[in-house]
N, C-alpha and C positions, 0 to 999 in steps of 0.2 A: 484495610485502606492501603492500596501501592501509593507509594508516595513518587516523585519523578527523580529519575537518576540523571536524568542529562539535559534537567531547566539550567541556564545561565553556563553551558556549553553548545546545544543545538540552535538551543532559543531562548531569549530574555526569559531568566526568571522571574522580572517584576511585570505584574497585571499591563500597567500601561505600554511600557517598554516593547512585552512581549504583541498586545494588541497592536500598535502603530508598525511592527516588523509585521504581520502577517497581512493588514489595510498596501502596505509598500507594495509586499507580495504578487498582492492583485494586481495593482496598479502598473508593476512592473510588467507581468506574463499576462492577464488578458486583455489586462487595458485600464477595468473600472472593477468597482466594486461589487457584488452580486446586486443582483436586483430583486425583485416579487419573485416568490415563489410561484412555481403553479404545479396545475393536477396532471404532472408529466410525468409518467416511469423512468426512471435509470434504474438499470438493473447494477449496474456495480462503476467503481472505477480503478484505475493501476495508478499508483503515485509515490514517489520516490520517500525517500525517510534518511536525505544528510542533514547536515545543519542548514537551516534557513536562508543564510544568505548565499549558498550555492543553488540551493533545490528549490529553497520557496518557492520562487516564480514559477519553476515547471510545474509541483504539487497545486498552488491554486487556479491553472487551469484546469484543472479535475475538479476542485474543491467548487469553483463558482459553478458546475454543471450541476451539483450535488445540494448547492445552495438555494437552486431555482429549479427545479423538481421535486416529486411529490416524497413530502416528509413522510418514513419508514419508520416501522412499529422498531425495527431494532437493526444495527449494524453493526456487520461483523466484520470485523479486522483479522485479516489472514498475512502470517509474516515467517519470515524465516525466524531462524533460530542460530543465530552469532555468535551466540557465546557456548556452547554445546552441552548444556543445561541438559539435554533432554532429550530422549531416548526412543519418544511416541508425542502424536499431538496433544500439545497440551494447553490449557484452561486453566481460568480461575472463575471463581464468586465474587470474590474480593473488588470495593469500587477502584475507579481509577481518578487520582487528585492530580490537578496541574493548577500550573499558578490563574489560568481562567475559574478554577470552581474544580466541583467534582461530579463525575461522571457515571452515572449506577449501571452494573453490570443486569443483564436479561438472568435473573436466572433459572425461571420455568425454562426458557432457552434450551440453557446450557444443559439442565436435568433431561430436558429430551433428546438433546444431542447425543447425551453420552448415553441413557436405552439404543440406540441405533448403531452407536458406533462405540462398543466394550473398551476396545484399544485406549479412547480418549482418558486422558488422568487429569487429573486437579492437579495444580503447586504455582509456587510463587512463579512470579513473573515480572524479571527482572528484563527486559529487553524494548530498546531504543523503539526498535522498529514498527513498533504499537507505539510507543508513546508519542512519537514528532506528529501520529496522526492525530492526536487527540487534540489541540487548540485549533489547528483548523479546520479538525469536523465541529467542534464547540462556539467557533466564528458562523462557520458555514448553517448552523443550525440554533444559533441565536434567538430567532422567533421563535423555535418549539421548545428551548433548552430545559426545560422543568419535563418534559416527555421524552429527552434524549436515553437512547439506554445500547450499551456497544456489548460485544461478543469476542473479547480476544481468545486467538488461535495461535498458536505457533507450530510451525512446521518443521521437524528435523530433518525428515524427507520423506520423496516422494510415494512412501510406501503408503497404500487405503486412499491415496487420490480419489481416484472414481467413487469408492465405496463413501466417503467424507463429504465428497460434493455433492454425491444425490441427495443424502440425508439433509445437507444447508439446506436446501429446495424443497424436500418435505416440510419441513415442520412449520415453516411460515411462508406466504405470499409476499408479504408487509416485512420484506429485511432488502439491502443492501449492501453489497458485498463490496471491500473495500482491501484490494490486493496492497499489501507496503512491500516494494523490491527497488533495487537501484539495477543500473545493465551493467556494460561491463566495467570491470575493475582492470586497468592498462599500466604496465611498467614493472619494475623492480619492486616498489615496497609491497606488490601484489601477488610477485610470482607469474604473470602472466604478462609476456613478450614473445607472439606470435610471429610479428613484423616489427622492421625498426624503419620502414622511408614510406613515406604516404598517411604517416601515423590517424592524421583528422578524419582524412576520407576514408581510412580504411575501417576507421572504430566506426563512423556512420555506416559502411557497408554490413559492419558484421552485426552490431546492434538491428539494422533494419529487419535484413530477414529475419530477425528472432519477434521482430515487432508485428511483422505482417503475418506470421503462423499464428500470433497470439491475438491479432485483430479480425480472422479466423477464424477462432475458437477450435485450434487444430493442436490438442494438451499433446498427444505420442510424438507431433511431428516437432512440436517444439523442442520436447526433452530428448528426441533422436539428437536434434542441433544441436542444443547444449552440450552432449557429449561427445559428438562427433569434433566439435570447434573446441570445447573445452572451455566455451565463454565463461569468465566469473561472473553471471548475475547470480548474485548473493537469495536472490527470492523463487530461485526456478523452481523448487517442489513447492511456493505458496502458490506462485501463478500455475501452478499444473491445478492445487486445489480450486483456486478460483476460476479457471476456464472449466472446468466440469461444472463445478454450481451453478455458472453465468447458462451452459449450453442447456442445462436440466431444467433454469428457470426461463427460458424460450428465449435469453437474449439472440438477436441475430448475428450480429456484430460488433467489433469494437472497432475504435476510429481515433488514430494518434491525435492528442489535441498539442504536446509541447515536446520538443526533444535538444539537449545538445549536450555539453560535456563539463568538468569544470576544466579544462583545457581552456574551453572557448572563456572563461572568466581569467584566466591566470597568464592566458598567452603561454602557457607549457605543456608540451605534450608528454613529460617523462613520466608522471605519472599521474593517472586521468581516471574521473570516474564517470559513467554517463547516467543520466537523467532522461527520465519519459513522461509523461501522463496522459492516457487513453480513459474513453467512455465506452460504456458497452450500456445497449439500448434492447 
């Protein structure tokens, strides 16, 4: 069992307080709680993974779409490796625990995925970019909570992103991709200060050019843009894998649902992190 490592930091560790913060995120973001589930395919979402106080209302936009879409057999969570623990794509077959309960891992899916992609290894995963998605996912799927299964994937680099994306799409049609990524980390705390004037508008311009390429499912162009601008998008490798899987699943395009920066909250852009949520239909 994988225990939570950021409960009490990124989100409340108490069941009631956590549920309340998630519901407040829906009300502050899209404006209301998810309504009735429909039989409408959602191929995937892209969501931030910061503390809920900052990024929760941004994530809520995407999870509302997920909650109101067709329930899928498996939710594949694709995340970056913040800790530098892994040298290749890593998964695990241990179930995950959050203050809202236990989420089983789809072990059969992982078995087939490893057969298709021998470079994937199994190891202990302690990655907040996976963990912070789980309470939102549990809440969004509370109507089918007994059937909920996940596949966690930590992506340390962009090697094999095409092969992995293709394999994900081939194993099952009944999956939804959850890409976990924040956008630009700006300021001396992050070692990234490409400009010092008109920070808010230039951050938005920097991020939105990347977002447009993601919406258009242009993997290589997105990766080239990140390299050219040195944009500190922590999940760029996870995004590359996600885009490839979504294309193979016949998603036609992405759509931006919400965007803002932590500087918009603090009114101080000296150090700022950008958040965006997208849906893919």
